[in-house]
C-alpha angles and dihedrals in degrees: 000000000000105000125157118245120229121233093203137024120267118242113287091224090067092067138058092209138007124197120204108196106152124058098233113169091244090057096043091053096041118131095226093185093054093043102044109019116129094019130109092223115136110229115202117194099199097178107029090260094153123069122242089255092051091050093047093048092047092052091047087056092054098259114150098229127169127181120204105158 
């Protein structure tokens, strides 16, 4: 499979749901509030990639975030 890799995340508003399953540095350092605020995108943290503070801040900014990892 010869697929291009993205250097940055696409806009959250373009997706109904996004699953984060691997603790890539880009994901661990992601400003969830800046990336997903104001969108109805479901964010699923499938491996506890985001810190407690990141999850709390995201939820305070209206991001629908669930952690199952």
